[in-house]
GUBAPA-551393 format. One record per residue (C-alpha): x, y, z; residue number from 0. Coordinates in nm, 3 decimals. Layout:
REM residues N
<r px="X" py="Y" pz="Z" num="NUM"/>
...
END
This chain:
REM residues 414
<r px="18.834" py="-27.358" pz="-8.335" num="0"/>
<r px="19.168" py="-27.533" pz="-8.325" num="1"/>
<r px="19.506" py="-27.363" pz="-8.333" num="2"/>
<r px="19.558" py="-27.445" pz="-8.700" num="3"/>
<r px="19.253" py="-27.229" pz="-8.779" num="4"/>
<r px="19.439" py="-26.913" pz="-8.679" num="5"/>
<r px="19.617" py="-26.690" pz="-8.929" num="6"/>
<r px="19.848" py="-26.390" pz="-8.904" num="7"/>
<r px="19.592" py="-26.160" pz="-9.067" num="8"/>
<r px="19.216" py="-26.150" pz="-9.085" num="9"/>
<r px="18.947" py="-26.091" pz="-8.824" num="10"/>
<r px="19.088" py="-26.066" pz="-8.468" num="11"/>
<r px="18.954" py="-26.327" pz="-8.224" num="12"/>
<r px="18.858" py="-26.211" pz="-7.875" num="13"/>
<r px="18.967" py="-26.468" pz="-7.618" num="14"/>
<r px="18.940" py="-26.464" pz="-7.240" num="15"/>
<r px="19.309" py="-26.371" pz="-7.221" num="16"/>
<r px="19.234" py="-26.043" pz="-7.402" num="17"/>
<r px="18.993" py="-25.916" pz="-7.133" num="18"/>
<r px="19.154" py="-25.677" pz="-6.883" num="19"/>
<r px="19.038" py="-25.484" pz="-6.576" num="20"/>
<r px="18.981" py="-25.172" pz="-6.789" num="21"/>
<r px="18.822" py="-25.120" pz="-7.131" num="22"/>
<r px="19.161" py="-25.176" pz="-7.296" num="23"/>
<r px="19.255" py="-25.516" pz="-7.437" num="24"/>
<r px="19.553" py="-25.712" pz="-7.314" num="25"/>
<r px="19.759" py="-26.006" pz="-7.440" num="26"/>
<r px="19.835" py="-26.123" pz="-7.790" num="27"/>
<r px="19.590" py="-26.151" pz="-8.078" num="28"/>
<r px="19.509" py="-26.439" pz="-8.308" num="29"/>
<r px="19.307" py="-26.404" pz="-8.628" num="30"/>
<r px="19.083" py="-26.612" pz="-8.851" num="31"/>
<r px="19.031" py="-26.577" pz="-9.228" num="32"/>
<r px="18.764" py="-26.332" pz="-9.344" num="33"/>
<r px="18.572" py="-26.609" pz="-9.524" num="34"/>
<r px="18.550" py="-26.819" pz="-9.206" num="35"/>
<r px="18.418" py="-26.518" pz="-9.012" num="36"/>
<r px="18.154" py="-26.462" pz="-9.281" num="37"/>
<r px="18.036" py="-26.822" pz="-9.247" num="38"/>
<r px="17.995" py="-26.777" pz="-8.869" num="39"/>
<r px="17.833" py="-26.434" pz="-8.854" num="40"/>
<r px="17.664" py="-26.496" pz="-8.521" num="41"/>
<r px="18.009" py="-26.499" pz="-8.361" num="42"/>
<r px="18.096" py="-26.153" pz="-8.494" num="43"/>
<r px="18.087" py="-25.858" pz="-8.254" num="44"/>
<r px="18.093" py="-25.487" pz="-8.326" num="45"/>
<r px="18.148" py="-25.157" pz="-8.144" num="46"/>
<r px="17.938" py="-25.138" pz="-7.826" num="47"/>
<r px="17.874" py="-25.512" pz="-7.795" num="48"/>
<r px="17.958" py="-25.667" pz="-7.458" num="49"/>
<r px="18.156" py="-25.989" pz="-7.430" num="50"/>
<r px="18.159" py="-26.222" pz="-7.127" num="51"/>
<r px="18.319" py="-26.562" pz="-7.058" num="52"/>
<r px="18.070" py="-26.843" pz="-6.996" num="53"/>
<r px="18.345" py="-27.072" pz="-6.872" num="54"/>
<r px="18.674" py="-27.009" pz="-6.700" num="55"/>
<r px="18.701" py="-26.648" pz="-6.576" num="56"/>
<r px="18.332" py="-26.603" pz="-6.495" num="57"/>
<r px="18.244" py="-26.245" pz="-6.400" num="58"/>
<r px="18.481" py="-26.068" pz="-6.638" num="59"/>
<r px="18.339" py="-25.843" pz="-6.908" num="60"/>
<r px="18.469" py="-25.645" pz="-7.207" num="61"/>
<r px="18.317" py="-25.390" pz="-7.442" num="62"/>
<r px="18.404" py="-25.390" pz="-7.812" num="63"/>
<r px="18.573" py="-25.060" pz="-7.904" num="64"/>
<r px="18.494" py="-24.842" pz="-8.201" num="65"/>
<r px="18.835" py="-24.876" pz="-8.364" num="66"/>
<r px="19.004" py="-24.939" pz="-8.696" num="67"/>
<r px="18.950" py="-25.316" pz="-8.675" num="68"/>
<r px="18.577" py="-25.262" pz="-8.728" num="69"/>
<r px="18.469" py="-25.606" pz="-8.610" num="70"/>
<r px="18.592" py="-25.891" pz="-8.395" num="71"/>
<r px="18.514" py="-26.262" pz="-8.361" num="72"/>
<r px="18.448" py="-26.427" pz="-8.022" num="73"/>
<r px="18.601" py="-26.756" pz="-7.917" num="74"/>
<r px="18.384" py="-27.048" pz="-7.813" num="75"/>
<r px="18.434" py="-26.972" pz="-7.442" num="76"/>
<r px="18.266" py="-26.631" pz="-7.472" num="77"/>
<r px="17.912" py="-26.501" pz="-7.514" num="78"/>
<r px="17.798" py="-26.163" pz="-7.646" num="79"/>
<r px="17.529" py="-25.903" pz="-7.578" num="80"/>
<r px="17.407" py="-25.654" pz="-7.838" num="81"/>
<r px="17.209" py="-25.380" pz="-7.665" num="82"/>
<r px="16.914" py="-25.166" pz="-7.773" num="83"/>
<r px="17.073" py="-24.822" pz="-7.754" num="84"/>
<r px="16.736" py="-24.650" pz="-7.736" num="85"/>
<r px="16.696" py="-24.811" pz="-7.393" num="86"/>
<r px="17.044" py="-24.861" pz="-7.252" num="87"/>
<r px="17.389" py="-24.712" pz="-7.303" num="88"/>
<r px="17.642" py="-24.993" pz="-7.370" num="89"/>
<r px="17.915" py="-24.834" pz="-7.160" num="90"/>
<r px="17.673" py="-24.797" pz="-6.866" num="91"/>
<r px="17.579" py="-25.165" pz="-6.895" num="92"/>
<r px="17.949" py="-25.255" pz="-6.912" num="93"/>
<r px="18.020" py="-25.072" pz="-6.588" num="94"/>
<r px="17.715" py="-25.222" pz="-6.421" num="95"/>
<r px="17.836" py="-25.573" pz="-6.504" num="96"/>
<r px="18.178" py="-25.471" pz="-6.367" num="97"/>
<r px="18.021" py="-25.368" pz="-6.035" num="98"/>
<r px="17.975" py="-25.601" pz="-5.737" num="99"/>
<r px="17.600" py="-25.612" pz="-5.806" num="100"/>
<r px="17.652" py="-25.691" pz="-6.174" num="101"/>
<r px="17.914" py="-25.954" pz="-6.104" num="102"/>
<r px="17.675" py="-26.111" pz="-5.851" num="103"/>
<r px="17.408" py="-26.122" pz="-6.122" num="104"/>
<r px="17.645" py="-26.306" pz="-6.355" num="105"/>
<r px="17.758" py="-26.549" pz="-6.087" num="106"/>
<r px="17.394" py="-26.625" pz="-6.002" num="107"/>
<r px="17.392" py="-26.853" pz="-6.307" num="108"/>
<r px="17.738" py="-27.005" pz="-6.262" num="109"/>
<r px="17.854" py="-27.337" pz="-6.129" num="110"/>
<r px="18.188" py="-27.402" pz="-5.960" num="111"/>
<r px="18.177" py="-27.777" pz="-6.014" num="112"/>
<r px="18.483" py="-27.863" pz="-6.225" num="113"/>
<r px="18.577" py="-27.575" pz="-6.453" num="114"/>
<r px="18.374" py="-27.267" pz="-6.350" num="115"/>
<r px="18.100" py="-27.207" pz="-6.604" num="116"/>
<r px="17.752" py="-27.079" pz="-6.678" num="117"/>
<r px="17.503" py="-27.352" pz="-6.757" num="118"/>
<r px="17.290" py="-27.300" pz="-7.068" num="119"/>
<r px="17.474" py="-26.973" pz="-7.149" num="120"/>
<r px="17.222" py="-26.824" pz="-7.390" num="121"/>
<r px="16.921" py="-26.900" pz="-7.170" num="122"/>
<r px="17.103" py="-26.764" pz="-6.864" num="123"/>
<r px="17.222" py="-26.454" pz="-7.044" num="124"/>
<r px="16.870" py="-26.359" pz="-7.142" num="125"/>
<r px="16.770" py="-26.365" pz="-6.774" num="126"/>
<r px="17.034" py="-26.115" pz="-6.656" num="127"/>
<r px="16.866" py="-25.827" pz="-6.471" num="128"/>
<r px="17.016" py="-25.480" pz="-6.515" num="129"/>
<r px="16.907" py="-25.137" pz="-6.385" num="130"/>
<r px="16.780" py="-24.896" pz="-6.649" num="131"/>
<r px="16.781" py="-24.536" pz="-6.522" num="132"/>
<r px="16.701" py="-24.259" pz="-6.772" num="133"/>
<r px="16.945" py="-24.250" pz="-7.065" num="134"/>
<r px="17.093" py="-23.909" pz="-6.974" num="135"/>
<r px="17.184" py="-24.044" pz="-6.629" num="136"/>
<r px="17.327" py="-24.362" pz="-6.782" num="137"/>
<r px="17.545" py="-24.158" pz="-7.014" num="138"/>
<r px="17.665" py="-23.931" pz="-6.735" num="139"/>
<r px="17.763" py="-24.229" pz="-6.518" num="140"/>
<r px="17.939" py="-24.394" pz="-6.812" num="141"/>
<r px="18.126" py="-24.070" pz="-6.895" num="142"/>
<r px="18.241" py="-24.028" pz="-6.533" num="143"/>
<r px="18.378" py="-24.379" pz="-6.500" num="144"/>
<r px="18.503" py="-24.382" pz="-6.858" num="145"/>
<r px="18.714" py="-24.071" pz="-6.798" num="146"/>
<r px="18.901" py="-24.255" pz="-6.521" num="147"/>
<r px="18.958" py="-24.559" pz="-6.740" num="148"/>
<r px="19.073" py="-24.335" pz="-7.026" num="149"/>
<r px="19.339" py="-24.177" pz="-6.805" num="150"/>
<r px="19.454" py="-24.521" pz="-6.685" num="151"/>
<r px="19.485" py="-24.634" pz="-7.047" num="152"/>
<r px="19.671" py="-24.313" pz="-7.140" num="153"/>
<r px="19.919" py="-24.381" pz="-6.860" num="154"/>
<r px="19.963" py="-24.739" pz="-6.982" num="155"/>
<r px="20.040" py="-24.621" pz="-7.336" num="156"/>
<r px="20.277" py="-24.354" pz="-7.206" num="157"/>
<r px="20.462" py="-24.612" pz="-6.996" num="158"/>
<r px="20.491" py="-24.842" pz="-7.296" num="159"/>
<r px="20.647" py="-24.556" pz="-7.494" num="160"/>
<r px="20.886" py="-24.463" pz="-7.212" num="161"/>
<r px="20.999" py="-24.823" pz="-7.173" num="162"/>
<r px="21.043" py="-24.861" pz="-7.549" num="163"/>
<r px="21.274" py="-24.558" pz="-7.539" num="164"/>
<r px="21.479" py="-24.711" pz="-7.257" num="165"/>
<r px="21.500" py="-25.049" pz="-7.432" num="166"/>
<r px="21.610" py="-24.884" pz="-7.756" num="167"/>
<r px="21.881" py="-24.691" pz="-7.570" num="168"/>
<r px="22.004" py="-25.011" pz="-7.399" num="169"/>
<r px="22.026" py="-25.197" pz="-7.727" num="170"/>
<r px="22.190" py="-24.909" pz="-7.912" num="171"/>
<r px="22.462" py="-24.852" pz="-7.651" num="172"/>
<r px="22.540" py="-25.202" pz="-7.527" num="173"/>
<r px="22.441" py="-25.445" pz="-7.804" num="174"/>
<r px="22.466" py="-25.264" pz="-8.138" num="175"/>
<r px="22.733" py="-25.010" pz="-8.026" num="176"/>
<r px="22.543" py="-24.751" pz="-8.228" num="177"/>
<r px="22.730" py="-24.433" pz="-8.129" num="178"/>
<r px="23.074" py="-24.585" pz="-8.200" num="179"/>
<r px="22.957" py="-24.730" pz="-8.532" num="180"/>
<r px="22.815" py="-24.393" pz="-8.633" num="181"/>
<r px="23.142" py="-24.221" pz="-8.546" num="182"/>
<r px="23.347" py="-24.478" pz="-8.737" num="183"/>
<r px="23.126" py="-24.431" pz="-9.044" num="184"/>
<r px="23.136" py="-24.053" pz="-9.022" num="185"/>
<r px="22.765" py="-24.014" pz="-8.955" num="186"/>
<r px="22.619" py="-23.712" pz="-8.777" num="187"/>
<r px="22.590" py="-23.722" pz="-8.395" num="188"/>
<r px="22.248" py="-23.819" pz="-8.262" num="189"/>
<r px="22.322" py="-23.775" pz="-7.891" num="190"/>
<r px="22.398" py="-23.458" pz="-7.697" num="191"/>
<r px="22.764" py="-23.349" pz="-7.721" num="192"/>
<r px="22.846" py="-23.451" pz="-7.362" num="193"/>
<r px="22.718" py="-23.805" pz="-7.428" num="194"/>
<r px="22.860" py="-23.830" pz="-7.780" num="195"/>
<r px="23.210" py="-23.753" pz="-7.655" num="196"/>
<r px="23.203" py="-24.052" pz="-7.415" num="197"/>
<r px="23.204" py="-24.309" pz="-7.695" num="198"/>
<r px="23.517" py="-24.426" pz="-7.880" num="199"/>
<r px="23.568" py="-24.330" pz="-8.245" num="200"/>
<r px="23.618" py="-24.685" pz="-8.375" num="201"/>
<r px="23.556" py="-25.054" pz="-8.318" num="202"/>
<r px="23.845" py="-25.285" pz="-8.233" num="203"/>
<r px="23.940" py="-25.611" pz="-8.408" num="204"/>
<r px="23.677" py="-25.799" pz="-8.201" num="205"/>
<r px="23.400" py="-25.567" pz="-8.320" num="206"/>
<r px="23.350" py="-25.391" pz="-7.986" num="207"/>
<r px="23.412" py="-25.022" pz="-7.902" num="208"/>
<r px="23.784" py="-24.958" pz="-7.868" num="209"/>
<r px="23.890" py="-24.974" pz="-7.502" num="210"/>
<r px="23.583" py="-25.161" pz="-7.379" num="211"/>
<r px="23.656" py="-25.490" pz="-7.203" num="212"/>
<r px="23.506" py="-25.834" pz="-7.260" num="213"/>
<r px="23.355" py="-25.985" pz="-6.944" num="214"/>
<r px="23.056" py="-26.185" pz="-6.833" num="215"/>
<r px="22.713" py="-26.085" pz="-6.712" num="216"/>
<r px="22.805" py="-26.192" pz="-6.359" num="217"/>
<r px="23.047" py="-25.899" pz="-6.351" num="218"/>
<r px="22.761" py="-25.657" pz="-6.410" num="219"/>
<r px="22.470" py="-25.834" pz="-6.242" num="220"/>
<r px="22.446" py="-26.039" pz="-5.924" num="221"/>
<r px="22.220" py="-26.341" pz="-5.978" num="222"/>
<r px="22.010" py="-26.464" pz="-5.685" num="223"/>
<r px="22.196" py="-26.251" pz="-5.427" num="224"/>
<r px="22.174" py="-26.383" pz="-5.072" num="225"/>
<r px="21.926" py="-26.215" pz="-4.837" num="226"/>
<r px="21.828" py="-26.299" pz="-4.481" num="227"/>
<r px="21.460" py="-26.360" pz="-4.405" num="228"/>
<r px="21.361" py="-26.574" pz="-4.108" num="229"/>
<r px="21.095" py="-26.840" pz="-4.158" num="230"/>
<r px="20.755" py="-26.725" pz="-4.040" num="231"/>
<r px="20.841" py="-26.354" pz="-4.082" num="232"/>
<r px="20.562" py="-26.152" pz="-4.244" num="233"/>
<r px="20.698" py="-25.996" pz="-4.562" num="234"/>
<r px="20.573" py="-25.868" pz="-4.900" num="235"/>
<r px="20.509" py="-26.156" pz="-5.139" num="236"/>
<r px="20.482" py="-26.177" pz="-5.519" num="237"/>
<r px="20.373" py="-26.491" pz="-5.700" num="238"/>
<r px="20.425" py="-26.581" pz="-6.065" num="239"/>
<r px="20.081" py="-26.448" pz="-6.161" num="240"/>
<r px="20.187" py="-26.098" pz="-6.051" num="241"/>
<r px="20.461" py="-26.076" pz="-6.312" num="242"/>
<r px="20.351" py="-25.912" pz="-6.638" num="243"/>
<r px="20.445" py="-26.045" pz="-6.980" num="244"/>
<r px="20.495" py="-25.688" pz="-7.100" num="245"/>
<r px="20.603" py="-25.376" pz="-6.912" num="246"/>
<r px="20.789" py="-25.331" pz="-6.585" num="247"/>
<r px="20.480" py="-25.297" pz="-6.366" num="248"/>
<r px="20.357" py="-25.560" pz="-6.126" num="249"/>
<r px="20.062" py="-25.610" pz="-5.895" num="250"/>
<r px="20.070" py="-25.490" pz="-5.537" num="251"/>
<r px="20.242" py="-25.752" pz="-5.320" num="252"/>
<r px="20.049" py="-25.931" pz="-5.049" num="253"/>
<r px="20.181" py="-25.999" pz="-4.697" num="254"/>
<r px="20.270" py="-26.360" pz="-4.625" num="255"/>
<r px="20.477" py="-26.545" pz="-4.368" num="256"/>
<r px="20.803" py="-26.648" pz="-4.532" num="257"/>
<r px="20.830" py="-27.021" pz="-4.598" num="258"/>
<r px="21.078" py="-27.074" pz="-4.880" num="259"/>
<r px="21.143" py="-26.903" pz="-5.210" num="260"/>
<r px="21.341" py="-26.629" pz="-5.379" num="261"/>
<r px="21.423" py="-26.314" pz="-5.180" num="262"/>
<r px="21.461" py="-25.968" pz="-5.331" num="263"/>
<r px="21.464" py="-25.593" pz="-5.268" num="264"/>
<r px="21.363" py="-25.272" pz="-5.443" num="265"/>
<r px="21.549" py="-25.233" pz="-5.770" num="266"/>
<r px="21.585" py="-25.606" pz="-5.835" num="267"/>
<r px="21.458" py="-25.764" pz="-6.155" num="268"/>
<r px="21.253" py="-26.083" pz="-6.131" num="269"/>
<r px="21.279" py="-26.316" pz="-6.429" num="270"/>
<r px="21.061" py="-26.626" pz="-6.458" num="271"/>
<r px="21.288" py="-26.921" pz="-6.534" num="272"/>
<r px="21.035" py="-27.199" pz="-6.595" num="273"/>
<r px="20.834" py="-27.315" pz="-6.896" num="274"/>
<r px="20.618" py="-27.149" pz="-7.029" num="275"/>
<r px="20.657" py="-26.833" pz="-6.818" num="276"/>
<r px="21.004" py="-26.750" pz="-6.951" num="277"/>
<r px="20.891" py="-26.787" pz="-7.312" num="278"/>
<r px="20.585" py="-26.573" pz="-7.236" num="279"/>
<r px="20.806" py="-26.290" pz="-7.108" num="280"/>
<r px="20.714" py="-26.281" pz="-6.738" num="281"/>
<r px="20.951" py="-26.023" pz="-6.588" num="282"/>
<r px="20.927" py="-25.723" pz="-6.358" num="283"/>
<r px="21.134" py="-25.448" pz="-6.199" num="284"/>
<r px="21.059" py="-25.442" pz="-5.826" num="285"/>
<r px="20.980" py="-25.102" pz="-5.681" num="286"/>
<r px="20.779" py="-24.945" pz="-5.401" num="287"/>
<r px="20.883" py="-25.185" pz="-5.122" num="288"/>
<r px="21.101" py="-24.946" pz="-4.924" num="289"/>
<r px="21.479" py="-24.934" pz="-4.911" num="290"/>
<r px="21.530" py="-25.177" pz="-4.621" num="291"/>
<r px="21.250" py="-25.420" pz="-4.702" num="292"/>
<r px="21.325" py="-25.778" pz="-4.806" num="293"/>
<r px="21.041" py="-25.941" pz="-5.000" num="294"/>
<r px="20.999" py="-26.295" pz="-5.125" num="295"/>
<r px="20.825" py="-26.490" pz="-5.397" num="296"/>
<r px="20.818" py="-26.794" pz="-5.618" num="297"/>
<r px="21.109" py="-27.038" pz="-5.621" num="298"/>
<r px="21.086" py="-27.009" pz="-6.000" num="299"/>
<r px="21.216" py="-26.650" pz="-6.007" num="300"/>
<r px="21.571" py="-26.562" pz="-6.104" num="301"/>
<r px="21.660" py="-26.248" pz="-5.907" num="302"/>
<r px="21.891" py="-26.007" pz="-6.093" num="303"/>
<r px="22.058" py="-25.719" pz="-5.904" num="304"/>
<r px="22.281" py="-25.481" pz="-6.099" num="305"/>
<r px="22.621" py="-25.392" pz="-5.960" num="306"/>
<r px="22.694" py="-25.017" pz="-5.914" num="307"/>
<r px="22.739" py="-24.786" pz="-6.092" num="308"/>
<r px="22.489" py="-24.947" pz="-6.331" num="309"/>
<r px="22.130" py="-24.840" pz="-6.253" num="310"/>
<r px="21.874" py="-25.100" pz="-6.136" num="311"/>
<r px="21.689" py="-25.059" pz="-6.467" num="312"/>
<r px="21.990" py="-25.208" pz="-6.650" num="313"/>
<r px="21.901" py="-25.553" pz="-6.512" num="314"/>
<r px="21.541" py="-25.517" pz="-6.623" num="315"/>
<r px="21.636" py="-25.395" pz="-6.972" num="316"/>
<r px="21.884" py="-25.680" pz="-7.001" num="317"/>
<r px="21.612" py="-25.931" pz="-6.906" num="318"/>
<r px="21.382" py="-25.783" pz="-7.172" num="319"/>
<r px="21.648" py="-25.787" pz="-7.444" num="320"/>
<r px="21.579" py="-26.038" pz="-7.723" num="321"/>
<r px="21.933" py="-26.180" pz="-7.731" num="322"/>
<r px="21.939" py="-26.235" pz="-7.356" num="323"/>
<r px="21.598" py="-26.403" pz="-7.351" num="324"/>
<r px="21.691" py="-26.629" pz="-7.640" num="325"/>
<r px="22.007" py="-26.736" pz="-7.457" num="326"/>
<r px="21.808" py="-26.797" pz="-7.138" num="327"/>
<r px="21.559" py="-27.014" pz="-7.327" num="328"/>
<r px="21.840" py="-27.210" pz="-7.492" num="329"/>
<r px="21.991" py="-27.278" pz="-7.148" num="330"/>
<r px="21.675" py="-27.451" pz="-7.023" num="331"/>
<r px="21.715" py="-27.806" pz="-6.896" num="332"/>
<r px="21.486" py="-28.066" pz="-6.745" num="333"/>
<r px="21.186" py="-28.263" pz="-6.861" num="334"/>
<r px="20.969" py="-28.126" pz="-7.139" num="335"/>
<r px="20.697" py="-28.015" pz="-6.897" num="336"/>
<r px="20.923" py="-27.861" pz="-6.629" num="337"/>
<r px="21.219" py="-27.704" pz="-6.805" num="338"/>
<r px="21.410" py="-27.428" pz="-6.626" num="339"/>
<r px="21.667" py="-27.173" pz="-6.737" num="340"/>
<r px="22.015" py="-27.243" pz="-6.599" num="341"/>
<r px="22.140" py="-26.955" pz="-6.384" num="342"/>
<r px="22.510" py="-27.037" pz="-6.426" num="343"/>
<r px="22.479" py="-27.045" pz="-6.805" num="344"/>
<r px="22.315" py="-26.701" pz="-6.801" num="345"/>
<r px="22.561" py="-26.551" pz="-6.550" num="346"/>
<r px="22.861" py="-26.671" pz="-6.752" num="347"/>
<r px="22.732" py="-26.534" pz="-7.081" num="348"/>
<r px="22.991" py="-26.299" pz="-7.241" num="349"/>
<r px="22.908" py="-25.930" pz="-7.239" num="350"/>
<r px="23.104" py="-25.624" pz="-7.347" num="351"/>
<r px="23.170" py="-25.414" pz="-7.035" num="352"/>
<r px="23.147" py="-25.037" pz="-7.084" num="353"/>
<r px="23.366" py="-24.794" pz="-6.886" num="354"/>
<r px="23.219" py="-24.641" pz="-6.570" num="355"/>
<r px="23.148" py="-24.303" pz="-6.724" num="356"/>
<r px="22.919" py="-24.475" pz="-6.977" num="357"/>
<r px="22.746" py="-24.661" pz="-6.693" num="358"/>
<r px="22.686" py="-24.335" pz="-6.504" num="359"/>
<r px="22.556" py="-24.163" pz="-6.818" num="360"/>
<r px="22.322" py="-24.452" pz="-6.895" num="361"/>
<r px="22.184" py="-24.436" pz="-6.541" num="362"/>
<r px="22.116" py="-24.064" pz="-6.573" num="363"/>
<r px="21.921" py="-24.126" pz="-6.895" num="364"/>
<r px="21.708" py="-24.425" pz="-6.795" num="365"/>
<r px="21.647" py="-24.338" pz="-6.429" num="366"/>
<r px="21.434" py="-24.040" pz="-6.531" num="367"/>
<r px="21.231" py="-24.262" pz="-6.767" num="368"/>
<r px="21.164" py="-24.527" pz="-6.504" num="369"/>
<r px="21.082" py="-24.269" pz="-6.236" num="370"/>
<r px="20.814" py="-24.135" pz="-6.470" num="371"/>
<r px="20.688" py="-24.490" pz="-6.531" num="372"/>
<r px="20.661" py="-24.543" pz="-6.154" num="373"/>
<r px="20.471" py="-24.215" pz="-6.108" num="374"/>
<r px="20.226" py="-24.308" pz="-6.382" num="375"/>
<r px="20.175" py="-24.649" pz="-6.229" num="376"/>
<r px="20.101" py="-24.500" pz="-5.886" num="377"/>
<r px="19.857" py="-24.254" pz="-6.042" num="378"/>
<r px="19.681" py="-24.534" pz="-6.232" num="379"/>
<r px="19.647" py="-24.737" pz="-5.914" num="380"/>
<r px="19.486" py="-24.439" pz="-5.739" num="381"/>
<r px="19.254" py="-24.381" pz="-6.036" num="382"/>
<r px="19.149" py="-24.747" pz="-6.035" num="383"/>
<r px="19.074" py="-24.730" pz="-5.663" num="384"/>
<r px="18.866" py="-24.415" pz="-5.720" num="385"/>
<r px="18.678" py="-24.582" pz="-6.006" num="386"/>
<r px="18.608" py="-24.892" pz="-5.799" num="387"/>
<r px="18.489" py="-24.676" pz="-5.507" num="388"/>
<r px="18.256" py="-24.468" pz="-5.725" num="389"/>
<r px="18.119" py="-24.761" pz="-5.924" num="390"/>
<r px="17.878" py="-24.912" pz="-5.666" num="391"/>
<r px="17.774" py="-24.572" pz="-5.534" num="392"/>
<r px="17.685" py="-24.443" pz="-5.881" num="393"/>
<r px="17.504" py="-24.763" pz="-5.975" num="394"/>
<r px="17.300" py="-24.766" pz="-5.653" num="395"/>
<r px="17.204" py="-24.397" pz="-5.685" num="396"/>
<r px="17.385" py="-24.306" pz="-5.362" num="397"/>
<r px="17.589" py="-24.064" pz="-5.574" num="398"/>
<r px="17.424" py="-23.882" pz="-5.865" num="399"/>
<r px="17.590" py="-23.711" pz="-6.160" num="400"/>
<r px="17.471" py="-23.408" pz="-6.351" num="401"/>
<r px="17.569" py="-23.334" pz="-6.709" num="402"/>
<r px="17.602" py="-23.053" pz="-6.956" num="403"/>
<r px="17.440" py="-23.038" pz="-7.296" num="404"/>
<r px="17.741" py="-23.225" pz="-7.436" num="405"/>
<r px="17.670" py="-23.510" pz="-7.196" num="406"/>
<r px="17.988" py="-23.456" pz="-6.994" num="407"/>
<r px="17.956" py="-23.496" pz="-6.616" num="408"/>
<r px="18.013" py="-23.174" pz="-6.424" num="409"/>
<r px="17.932" py="-23.272" pz="-6.067" num="410"/>
<r px="17.882" py="-23.565" pz="-5.837" num="411"/>
<r px="17.627" py="-23.529" pz="-5.559" num="412"/>
<r px="17.574" py="-23.758" pz="-5.263" num="413"/>
END
């Protein structure tokens, strides 16, 4: 299918970019018309079907959820498995293929010459060997591992909600001037009295809250602040792939000897400045390094460090704001294939500067939200490590699970 096949509505198309390291989907969706899906019924997948790439990211696997979409369509780089549920539990098979043994079984048919791929995908797929313990044991294993994935997904959704709250607060206070507008129009307060009293009662002739100054972003945020890191020094490292397109979280940094690149600390925001990463939204709020640690990463990061008393999250919320990102994209220069956002143009962008008491109040509000996000992220990382530790032991029979009549695991025995 070519790009012009896709539509805004219709049957969602599963692509390799939608497969994550849990049962949840990731990335953006494209759709095809219902009538096209009906003409290509063999490419339709339903709840419980497994989906695997046969070229590109070989070894990944997804399971189609039982959700409101009802059915999905697989792209030409994927293959599907529909299982006989009287013999094997789909979620058990999913976790087996996620295990080291299952991944090895998939890779047995792959070739790394050129683009990684599985030769003769359908023939190879039919030869996959999977363990088939009794169904009750399969279901108990699936329920045990699924409970961990469910909690990870719950944390992800909670973090998305917490961040949405923080982004809405940022936009309301510093872009739309919501509290002042509401006061000027005589609307009812929607903040606590101590916060409501901090905002002016009217807008001035320039359309900003009365008494607020006009400045530039460089007065609120330091861009690419200087840090010392000697060449060859082992330090935490983040590459472009570690930056998410959505959400503040990032992958655990690796340790690398410093060569050259951007340098940053806890609380800094990393913004991708190059095509297409900036347009795709690659951004993160650095945390968990330690107060004195200097880390480093790609030369294509813009490092943003908020100036006190603004909280570190202000820089991240600024980088996620639609107006800011649009301005950053418009500032890009260079050849069509290697365009980069211009730091000076971003730093000199006008911004209405709130008084310090507003800055302190904003910090008190958003710091609690981002602390909760960080706790959820740490918990999810621990849950994922537990899942990945249990997975091979449950699949090999080293650990056994027992279940109740409702097929919920109640114990794990070595």
